[in-house]
Chimera marker file (.cmm) of the C-alpha trace (Angstrom):
<marker_set name="trace">
<marker id="1" x="7.185" y="0.715" z="-56.032" r="1" g="1" b="0" radius="0.5"/>
<marker id="2" x="7.136" y="0.433" z="-52.228" r="1" g="1" b="0" radius="0.5"/>
<marker id="3" x="9.783" y="1.165" z="-49.650" r="1" g="1" b="0" radius="0.5"/>
<marker id="4" x="9.542" y="-1.902" z="-47.268" r="1" g="1" b="0" radius="0.5"/>
<marker id="5" x="12.635" y="-1.778" z="-45.067" r="1" g="1" b="0" radius="0.5"/>
<marker id="6" x="15.785" y="0.064" z="-43.962" r="1" g="1" b="0" radius="0.5"/>
<marker id="7" x="18.748" y="-2.058" z="-43.075" r="1" g="1" b="0" radius="0.5"/>
<marker id="8" x="21.513" y="-1.065" z="-40.850" r="1" g="1" b="0" radius="0.5"/>
<marker id="9" x="24.753" y="-3.051" z="-40.672" r="1" g="1" b="0" radius="0.5"/>
<marker id="10" x="26.573" y="-3.162" z="-37.564" r="1" g="1" b="0" radius="0.5"/>
<marker id="11" x="29.535" y="-4.971" z="-35.927" r="1" g="1" b="0" radius="0.5"/>
<marker id="12" x="27.328" y="-5.977" z="-32.915" r="1" g="1" b="0" radius="0.5"/>
<marker id="13" x="23.918" y="-7.111" z="-33.837" r="1" g="1" b="0" radius="0.5"/>
<marker id="14" x="22.608" y="-8.047" z="-30.365" r="1" g="1" b="0" radius="0.5"/>
<marker id="15" x="23.806" y="-4.595" z="-28.871" r="1" g="1" b="0" radius="0.5"/>
<marker id="16" x="21.963" y="-2.577" z="-31.648" r="1" g="1" b="0" radius="0.5"/>
<marker id="17" x="18.899" y="-4.767" z="-31.631" r="1" g="1" b="0" radius="0.5"/>
<marker id="18" x="18.475" y="-4.374" z="-27.970" r="1" g="1" b="0" radius="0.5"/>
<marker id="19" x="18.784" y="-0.570" z="-28.270" r="1" g="1" b="0" radius="0.5"/>
<marker id="20" x="16.194" y="-0.387" z="-30.920" r="1" g="1" b="0" radius="0.5"/>
<marker id="21" x="13.727" y="-2.770" z="-29.119" r="1" g="1" b="0" radius="0.5"/>
<marker id="22" x="14.061" y="-0.443" z="-25.924" r="1" g="1" b="0" radius="0.5"/>
<marker id="23" x="13.855" y="2.859" z="-28.095" r="1" g="1" b="0" radius="0.5"/>
<marker id="24" x="10.812" y="1.860" z="-30.215" r="1" g="1" b="0" radius="0.5"/>
<marker id="25" x="9.089" y="-0.786" z="-27.988" r="1" g="1" b="0" radius="0.5"/>
<marker id="26" x="9.015" y="-3.218" z="-31.067" r="1" g="1" b="0" radius="0.5"/>
<marker id="27" x="10.202" y="-6.745" z="-30.552" r="1" g="1" b="0" radius="0.5"/>
<marker id="28" x="12.832" y="-8.089" z="-32.835" r="1" g="1" b="0" radius="0.5"/>
<marker id="29" x="12.030" y="-10.997" z="-35.091" r="1" g="1" b="0" radius="0.5"/>
<marker id="30" x="15.388" y="-12.993" z="-35.431" r="1" g="1" b="0" radius="0.5"/>
<marker id="31" x="15.792" y="-14.529" z="-38.919" r="1" g="1" b="0" radius="0.5"/>
<marker id="32" x="19.423" y="-15.748" z="-38.459" r="1" g="1" b="0" radius="0.5"/>
<marker id="33" x="22.154" y="-15.248" z="-35.669" r="1" g="1" b="0" radius="0.5"/>
<marker id="34" x="23.401" y="-12.118" z="-37.545" r="1" g="1" b="0" radius="0.5"/>
<marker id="35" x="20.071" y="-10.596" z="-38.659" r="1" g="1" b="0" radius="0.5"/>
<marker id="36" x="16.875" y="-9.368" z="-37.163" r="1" g="1" b="0" radius="0.5"/>
<marker id="37" x="13.944" y="-7.163" z="-38.158" r="1" g="1" b="0" radius="0.5"/>
<marker id="38" x="11.703" y="-4.733" z="-36.020" r="1" g="1" b="0" radius="0.5"/>
<marker id="39" x="8.659" y="-4.637" z="-38.015" r="1" g="1" b="0" radius="0.5"/>
<marker id="40" x="6.522" y="-1.529" z="-37.557" r="1" g="1" b="0" radius="0.5"/>
<marker id="41" x="3.128" y="-0.533" z="-39.202" r="1" g="1" b="0" radius="0.5"/>
<marker id="42" x="4.716" y="1.269" z="-42.084" r="1" g="1" b="0" radius="0.5"/>
<marker id="43" x="8.359" y="-0.016" z="-42.562" r="1" g="1" b="0" radius="0.5"/>
<marker id="44" x="10.799" y="-2.522" z="-41.090" r="1" g="1" b="0" radius="0.5"/>
<marker id="45" x="14.045" y="-1.695" z="-39.484" r="1" g="1" b="0" radius="0.5"/>
<marker id="46" x="16.427" y="-4.556" z="-40.471" r="1" g="1" b="0" radius="0.5"/>
<marker id="47" x="19.763" y="-4.993" z="-38.502" r="1" g="1" b="0" radius="0.5"/>
<marker id="48" x="22.358" y="-7.135" z="-39.938" r="1" g="1" b="0" radius="0.5"/>
<marker id="49" x="25.748" y="-8.146" z="-39.080" r="1" g="1" b="0" radius="0.5"/>
<marker id="50" x="28.791" y="-7.337" z="-41.291" r="1" g="1" b="0" radius="0.5"/>
<marker id="51" x="28.845" y="-11.085" z="-42.511" r="1" g="1" b="0" radius="0.5"/>
<marker id="52" x="25.466" y="-10.611" z="-43.983" r="1" g="1" b="0" radius="0.5"/>
<marker id="53" x="27.027" y="-8.250" z="-46.527" r="1" g="1" b="0" radius="0.5"/>
<marker id="54" x="29.471" y="-10.855" z="-47.941" r="1" g="1" b="0" radius="0.5"/>
<marker id="55" x="26.890" y="-11.755" z="-50.738" r="1" g="1" b="0" radius="0.5"/>
<marker id="56" x="26.756" y="-8.154" z="-51.784" r="1" g="1" b="0" radius="0.5"/>
<marker id="57" x="30.689" y="-7.557" z="-52.027" r="1" g="1" b="0" radius="0.5"/>
<marker id="58" x="33.337" y="-6.804" z="-49.551" r="1" g="1" b="0" radius="0.5"/>
<marker id="59" x="33.196" y="-3.314" z="-48.075" r="1" g="1" b="0" radius="0.5"/>
<marker id="60" x="29.724" y="-2.672" z="-49.567" r="1" g="1" b="0" radius="0.5"/>
<marker id="61" x="28.672" y="-1.444" z="-46.054" r="1" g="1" b="0" radius="0.5"/>
<marker id="62" x="30.889" y="-0.307" z="-43.241" r="1" g="1" b="0" radius="0.5"/>
<marker id="63" x="29.501" y="-0.237" z="-39.785" r="1" g="1" b="0" radius="0.5"/>
<marker id="64" x="29.395" y="3.025" z="-37.807" r="1" g="1" b="0" radius="0.5"/>
<marker id="65" x="30.363" y="5.069" z="-40.723" r="1" g="1" b="0" radius="0.5"/>
<marker id="66" x="26.892" y="6.781" z="-41.461" r="1" g="1" b="0" radius="0.5"/>
<marker id="67" x="27.124" y="10.447" z="-41.621" r="1" g="1" b="0" radius="0.5"/>
<marker id="68" x="24.193" y="11.370" z="-43.933" r="1" g="1" b="0" radius="0.5"/>
<marker id="69" x="21.106" y="9.214" z="-43.387" r="1" g="1" b="0" radius="0.5"/>
<marker id="70" x="18.603" y="9.624" z="-40.617" r="1" g="1" b="0" radius="0.5"/>
<marker id="71" x="16.202" y="7.046" z="-39.394" r="1" g="1" b="0" radius="0.5"/>
<marker id="72" x="12.947" y="8.566" z="-38.769" r="1" g="1" b="0" radius="0.5"/>
<marker id="73" x="10.181" y="7.429" z="-36.470" r="1" g="1" b="0" radius="0.5"/>
<marker id="74" x="6.604" y="9.168" z="-36.075" r="1" g="1" b="0" radius="0.5"/>
<marker id="75" x="5.854" y="9.127" z="-32.301" r="1" g="1" b="0" radius="0.5"/>
<marker id="76" x="2.721" y="10.301" z="-30.432" r="1" g="1" b="0" radius="0.5"/>
<marker id="77" x="4.576" y="12.792" z="-28.149" r="1" g="1" b="0" radius="0.5"/>
<marker id="78" x="8.278" y="13.872" z="-28.755" r="1" g="1" b="0" radius="0.5"/>
<marker id="79" x="8.758" y="15.356" z="-25.366" r="1" g="1" b="0" radius="0.5"/>
<marker id="80" x="7.469" y="12.176" z="-23.506" r="1" g="1" b="0" radius="0.5"/>
<marker id="81" x="9.765" y="10.103" z="-25.686" r="1" g="1" b="0" radius="0.5"/>
<marker id="82" x="12.655" y="12.292" z="-24.660" r="1" g="1" b="0" radius="0.5"/>
<marker id="83" x="11.894" y="11.735" z="-21.059" r="1" g="1" b="0" radius="0.5"/>
<marker id="84" x="11.631" y="8.015" z="-21.482" r="1" g="1" b="0" radius="0.5"/>
<marker id="85" x="14.753" y="7.687" z="-23.745" r="1" g="1" b="0" radius="0.5"/>
<marker id="86" x="16.871" y="9.664" z="-21.111" r="1" g="1" b="0" radius="0.5"/>
<marker id="87" x="16.179" y="6.897" z="-18.459" r="1" g="1" b="0" radius="0.5"/>
<marker id="88" x="16.948" y="4.025" z="-20.578" r="1" g="1" b="0" radius="0.5"/>
<marker id="89" x="19.886" y="1.962" z="-19.176" r="1" g="1" b="0" radius="0.5"/>
<marker id="90" x="21.939" y="2.783" z="-22.296" r="1" g="1" b="0" radius="0.5"/>
<marker id="91" x="20.628" y="6.304" z="-23.035" r="1" g="1" b="0" radius="0.5"/>
<marker id="92" x="21.307" y="7.524" z="-26.604" r="1" g="1" b="0" radius="0.5"/>
<marker id="93" x="23.620" y="10.455" z="-27.353" r="1" g="1" b="0" radius="0.5"/>
<marker id="94" x="21.203" y="13.418" z="-27.790" r="1" g="1" b="0" radius="0.5"/>
<marker id="95" x="22.083" y="15.535" z="-30.707" r="1" g="1" b="0" radius="0.5"/>
<marker id="96" x="19.078" y="18.013" z="-30.276" r="1" g="1" b="0" radius="0.5"/>
<marker id="97" x="16.385" y="17.988" z="-27.692" r="1" g="1" b="0" radius="0.5"/>
<marker id="98" x="12.862" y="18.350" z="-28.661" r="1" g="1" b="0" radius="0.5"/>
<marker id="99" x="12.636" y="21.380" z="-31.008" r="1" g="1" b="0" radius="0.5"/>
<marker id="100" x="9.860" y="22.601" z="-33.203" r="1" g="1" b="0" radius="0.5"/>
<marker id="101" x="10.905" y="22.564" z="-36.753" r="1" g="1" b="0" radius="0.5"/>
<marker id="102" x="9.905" y="25.209" z="-39.563" r="1" g="1" b="0" radius="0.5"/>
<marker id="103" x="7.939" y="22.541" z="-41.432" r="1" g="1" b="0" radius="0.5"/>
<marker id="104" x="5.616" y="21.840" z="-38.541" r="1" g="1" b="0" radius="0.5"/>
<marker id="105" x="7.221" y="18.816" z="-36.795" r="1" g="1" b="0" radius="0.5"/>
<marker id="106" x="8.655" y="18.691" z="-33.232" r="1" g="1" b="0" radius="0.5"/>
<marker id="107" x="11.642" y="16.522" z="-33.578" r="1" g="1" b="0" radius="0.5"/>
<marker id="108" x="14.221" y="14.796" z="-31.176" r="1" g="1" b="0" radius="0.5"/>
<marker id="109" x="17.540" y="13.922" z="-32.788" r="1" g="1" b="0" radius="0.5"/>
<marker id="110" x="19.836" y="11.329" z="-31.211" r="1" g="1" b="0" radius="0.5"/>
<marker id="111" x="22.416" y="8.781" z="-32.200" r="1" g="1" b="0" radius="0.5"/>
<marker id="112" x="22.055" y="5.022" z="-31.640" r="1" g="1" b="0" radius="0.5"/>
<marker id="113" x="25.158" y="3.063" z="-30.276" r="1" g="1" b="0" radius="0.5"/>
<marker id="114" x="26.778" y="2.845" z="-33.682" r="1" g="1" b="0" radius="0.5"/>
<marker id="115" x="26.490" y="6.697" z="-34.296" r="1" g="1" b="0" radius="0.5"/>
<marker id="116" x="23.508" y="6.471" z="-36.695" r="1" g="1" b="0" radius="0.5"/>
<marker id="117" x="21.223" y="9.503" z="-36.538" r="1" g="1" b="0" radius="0.5"/>
<marker id="118" x="17.641" y="8.791" z="-35.341" r="1" g="1" b="0" radius="0.5"/>
<marker id="119" x="14.780" y="11.311" z="-35.379" r="1" g="1" b="0" radius="0.5"/>
<marker id="120" x="11.697" y="10.895" z="-33.371" r="1" g="1" b="0" radius="0.5"/>
<marker id="121" x="9.101" y="13.548" z="-34.458" r="1" g="1" b="0" radius="0.5"/>
<marker id="122" x="5.542" y="14.501" z="-33.955" r="1" g="1" b="0" radius="0.5"/>
<marker id="123" x="3.531" y="16.569" z="-36.450" r="1" g="1" b="0" radius="0.5"/>
<marker id="124" x="2.090" y="19.725" z="-34.805" r="1" g="1" b="0" radius="0.5"/>
<marker id="125" x="0.509" y="21.854" z="-37.523" r="1" g="1" b="0" radius="0.5"/>
<marker id="126" x="-2.514" y="20.790" z="-39.565" r="1" g="1" b="0" radius="0.5"/>
<marker id="127" x="-0.350" y="20.653" z="-42.699" r="1" g="1" b="0" radius="0.5"/>
<marker id="128" x="2.271" y="18.467" z="-40.883" r="1" g="1" b="0" radius="0.5"/>
<marker id="129" x="-0.325" y="16.050" z="-39.641" r="1" g="1" b="0" radius="0.5"/>
<marker id="130" x="-2.023" y="15.901" z="-43.077" r="1" g="1" b="0" radius="0.5"/>
<marker id="131" x="1.285" y="14.639" z="-44.584" r="1" g="1" b="0" radius="0.5"/>
<marker id="132" x="1.192" y="11.630" z="-42.350" r="1" g="1" b="0" radius="0.5"/>
<marker id="133" x="-2.627" y="10.965" z="-42.467" r="1" g="1" b="0" radius="0.5"/>
<marker id="134" x="-3.681" y="7.393" z="-43.411" r="1" g="1" b="0" radius="0.5"/>
<link id1="1" id2="2" r="1" g="1" b="0" radius="0.2"/>
<link id1="2" id2="3" r="1" g="1" b="0" radius="0.2"/>
<link id1="3" id2="4" r="1" g="1" b="0" radius="0.2"/>
<link id1="4" id2="5" r="1" g="1" b="0" radius="0.2"/>
<link id1="5" id2="6" r="1" g="1" b="0" radius="0.2"/>
<link id1="6" id2="7" r="1" g="1" b="0" radius="0.2"/>
<link id1="7" id2="8" r="1" g="1" b="0" radius="0.2"/>
<link id1="8" id2="9" r="1" g="1" b="0" radius="0.2"/>
<link id1="9" id2="10" r="1" g="1" b="0" radius="0.2"/>
<link id1="10" id2="11" r="1" g="1" b="0" radius="0.2"/>
<link id1="11" id2="12" r="1" g="1" b="0" radius="0.2"/>
<link id1="12" id2="13" r="1" g="1" b="0" radius="0.2"/>
<link id1="13" id2="14" r="1" g="1" b="0" radius="0.2"/>
<link id1="14" id2="15" r="1" g="1" b="0" radius="0.2"/>
<link id1="15" id2="16" r="1" g="1" b="0" radius="0.2"/>
<link id1="16" id2="17" r="1" g="1" b="0" radius="0.2"/>
<link id1="17" id2="18" r="1" g="1" b="0" radius="0.2"/>
<link id1="18" id2="19" r="1" g="1" b="0" radius="0.2"/>
<link id1="19" id2="20" r="1" g="1" b="0" radius="0.2"/>
<link id1="20" id2="21" r="1" g="1" b="0" radius="0.2"/>
<link id1="21" id2="22" r="1" g="1" b="0" radius="0.2"/>
<link id1="22" id2="23" r="1" g="1" b="0" radius="0.2"/>
<link id1="23" id2="24" r="1" g="1" b="0" radius="0.2"/>
<link id1="24" id2="25" r="1" g="1" b="0" radius="0.2"/>
<link id1="25" id2="26" r="1" g="1" b="0" radius="0.2"/>
<link id1="26" id2="27" r="1" g="1" b="0" radius="0.2"/>
<link id1="27" id2="28" r="1" g="1" b="0" radius="0.2"/>
<link id1="28" id2="29" r="1" g="1" b="0" radius="0.2"/>
<link id1="29" id2="30" r="1" g="1" b="0" radius="0.2"/>
<link id1="30" id2="31" r="1" g="1" b="0" radius="0.2"/>
<link id1="31" id2="32" r="1" g="1" b="0" radius="0.2"/>
<link id1="32" id2="33" r="1" g="1" b="0" radius="0.2"/>
<link id1="33" id2="34" r="1" g="1" b="0" radius="0.2"/>
<link id1="34" id2="35" r="1" g="1" b="0" radius="0.2"/>
<link id1="35" id2="36" r="1" g="1" b="0" radius="0.2"/>
<link id1="36" id2="37" r="1" g="1" b="0" radius="0.2"/>
<link id1="37" id2="38" r="1" g="1" b="0" radius="0.2"/>
<link id1="38" id2="39" r="1" g="1" b="0" radius="0.2"/>
<link id1="39" id2="40" r="1" g="1" b="0" radius="0.2"/>
<link id1="40" id2="41" r="1" g="1" b="0" radius="0.2"/>
<link id1="41" id2="42" r="1" g="1" b="0" radius="0.2"/>
<link id1="42" id2="43" r="1" g="1" b="0" radius="0.2"/>
<link id1="43" id2="44" r="1" g="1" b="0" radius="0.2"/>
<link id1="44" id2="45" r="1" g="1" b="0" radius="0.2"/>
<link id1="45" id2="46" r="1" g="1" b="0" radius="0.2"/>
<link id1="46" id2="47" r="1" g="1" b="0" radius="0.2"/>
<link id1="47" id2="48" r="1" g="1" b="0" radius="0.2"/>
<link id1="48" id2="49" r="1" g="1" b="0" radius="0.2"/>
<link id1="49" id2="50" r="1" g="1" b="0" radius="0.2"/>
<link id1="50" id2="51" r="1" g="1" b="0" radius="0.2"/>
<link id1="51" id2="52" r="1" g="1" b="0" radius="0.2"/>
<link id1="52" id2="53" r="1" g="1" b="0" radius="0.2"/>
<link id1="53" id2="54" r="1" g="1" b="0" radius="0.2"/>
<link id1="54" id2="55" r="1" g="1" b="0" radius="0.2"/>
<link id1="55" id2="56" r="1" g="1" b="0" radius="0.2"/>
<link id1="56" id2="57" r="1" g="1" b="0" radius="0.2"/>
<link id1="57" id2="58" r="1" g="1" b="0" radius="0.2"/>
<link id1="58" id2="59" r="1" g="1" b="0" radius="0.2"/>
<link id1="59" id2="60" r="1" g="1" b="0" radius="0.2"/>
<link id1="60" id2="61" r="1" g="1" b="0" radius="0.2"/>
<link id1="61" id2="62" r="1" g="1" b="0" radius="0.2"/>
<link id1="62" id2="63" r="1" g="1" b="0" radius="0.2"/>
<link id1="63" id2="64" r="1" g="1" b="0" radius="0.2"/>
<link id1="64" id2="65" r="1" g="1" b="0" radius="0.2"/>
<link id1="65" id2="66" r="1" g="1" b="0" radius="0.2"/>
<link id1="66" id2="67" r="1" g="1" b="0" radius="0.2"/>
<link id1="67" id2="68" r="1" g="1" b="0" radius="0.2"/>
<link id1="68" id2="69" r="1" g="1" b="0" radius="0.2"/>
<link id1="69" id2="70" r="1" g="1" b="0" radius="0.2"/>
<link id1="70" id2="71" r="1" g="1" b="0" radius="0.2"/>
<link id1="71" id2="72" r="1" g="1" b="0" radius="0.2"/>
<link id1="72" id2="73" r="1" g="1" b="0" radius="0.2"/>
<link id1="73" id2="74" r="1" g="1" b="0" radius="0.2"/>
<link id1="74" id2="75" r="1" g="1" b="0" radius="0.2"/>
<link id1="75" id2="76" r="1" g="1" b="0" radius="0.2"/>
<link id1="76" id2="77" r="1" g="1" b="0" radius="0.2"/>
<link id1="77" id2="78" r="1" g="1" b="0" radius="0.2"/>
<link id1="78" id2="79" r="1" g="1" b="0" radius="0.2"/>
<link id1="79" id2="80" r="1" g="1" b="0" radius="0.2"/>
<link id1="80" id2="81" r="1" g="1" b="0" radius="0.2"/>
<link id1="81" id2="82" r="1" g="1" b="0" radius="0.2"/>
<link id1="82" id2="83" r="1" g="1" b="0" radius="0.2"/>
<link id1="83" id2="84" r="1" g="1" b="0" radius="0.2"/>
<link id1="84" id2="85" r="1" g="1" b="0" radius="0.2"/>
<link id1="85" id2="86" r="1" g="1" b="0" radius="0.2"/>
<link id1="86" id2="87" r="1" g="1" b="0" radius="0.2"/>
<link id1="87" id2="88" r="1" g="1" b="0" radius="0.2"/>
<link id1="88" id2="89" r="1" g="1" b="0" radius="0.2"/>
<link id1="89" id2="90" r="1" g="1" b="0" radius="0.2"/>
<link id1="90" id2="91" r="1" g="1" b="0" radius="0.2"/>
<link id1="91" id2="92" r="1" g="1" b="0" radius="0.2"/>
<link id1="92" id2="93" r="1" g="1" b="0" radius="0.2"/>
<link id1="93" id2="94" r="1" g="1" b="0" radius="0.2"/>
<link id1="94" id2="95" r="1" g="1" b="0" radius="0.2"/>
<link id1="95" id2="96" r="1" g="1" b="0" radius="0.2"/>
<link id1="96" id2="97" r="1" g="1" b="0" radius="0.2"/>
<link id1="97" id2="98" r="1" g="1" b="0" radius="0.2"/>
<link id1="98" id2="99" r="1" g="1" b="0" radius="0.2"/>
<link id1="99" id2="100" r="1" g="1" b="0" radius="0.2"/>
<link id1="100" id2="101" r="1" g="1" b="0" radius="0.2"/>
<link id1="101" id2="102" r="1" g="1" b="0" radius="0.2"/>
<link id1="102" id2="103" r="1" g="1" b="0" radius="0.2"/>
<link id1="103" id2="104" r="1" g="1" b="0" radius="0.2"/>
<link id1="104" id2="105" r="1" g="1" b="0" radius="0.2"/>
<link id1="105" id2="106" r="1" g="1" b="0" radius="0.2"/>
<link id1="106" id2="107" r="1" g="1" b="0" radius="0.2"/>
<link id1="107" id2="108" r="1" g="1" b="0" radius="0.2"/>
<link id1="108" id2="109" r="1" g="1" b="0" radius="0.2"/>
<link id1="109" id2="110" r="1" g="1" b="0" radius="0.2"/>
<link id1="110" id2="111" r="1" g="1" b="0" radius="0.2"/>
<link id1="111" id2="112" r="1" g="1" b="0" radius="0.2"/>
<link id1="112" id2="113" r="1" g="1" b="0" radius="0.2"/>
<link id1="113" id2="114" r="1" g="1" b="0" radius="0.2"/>
<link id1="114" id2="115" r="1" g="1" b="0" radius="0.2"/>
<link id1="115" id2="116" r="1" g="1" b="0" radius="0.2"/>
<link id1="116" id2="117" r="1" g="1" b="0" radius="0.2"/>
<link id1="117" id2="118" r="1" g="1" b="0" radius="0.2"/>
<link id1="118" id2="119" r="1" g="1" b="0" radius="0.2"/>
<link id1="119" id2="120" r="1" g="1" b="0" radius="0.2"/>
<link id1="120" id2="121" r="1" g="1" b="0" radius="0.2"/>
<link id1="121" id2="122" r="1" g="1" b="0" radius="0.2"/>
<link id1="122" id2="123" r="1" g="1" b="0" radius="0.2"/>
<link id1="123" id2="124" r="1" g="1" b="0" radius="0.2"/>
<link id1="124" id2="125" r="1" g="1" b="0" radius="0.2"/>
<link id1="125" id2="126" r="1" g="1" b="0" radius="0.2"/>
<link id1="126" id2="127" r="1" g="1" b="0" radius="0.2"/>
<link id1="127" id2="128" r="1" g="1" b="0" radius="0.2"/>
<link id1="128" id2="129" r="1" g="1" b="0" radius="0.2"/>
<link id1="129" id2="130" r="1" g="1" b="0" radius="0.2"/>
<link id1="130" id2="131" r="1" g="1" b="0" radius="0.2"/>
<link id1="131" id2="132" r="1" g="1" b="0" radius="0.2"/>
<link id1="132" id2="133" r="1" g="1" b="0" radius="0.2"/>
<link id1="133" id2="134" r="1" g="1" b="0" radius="0.2"/>
</marker_set>
């Protein structure tokens, strides 16, 4: 089994795609008016409109209601990313400034425009770096 993508459902696909393009530096691949993908080296972030969920059943996903999942991105330098994100035209809501965690990662936690939690992190310790070696 291979995790290939994570999909976020939103009421405003263009706004969320624009945010993630700016936040990640990845360009979106639009597959339909209400569906785009940002393809990274290890996983794809898919962003779909509410209409795309109709085939799965009404109410299967409710935009802006996530309070448990965190989208995580491995970055080269969390502190540099924090400075860059703070200067975006639509800066994210920062939940936690760069902090070194007990498991060896330096993490930055923020919310996207729909309120989804996003973690940019950089492994600092040898053990943490080993978990992400490829």
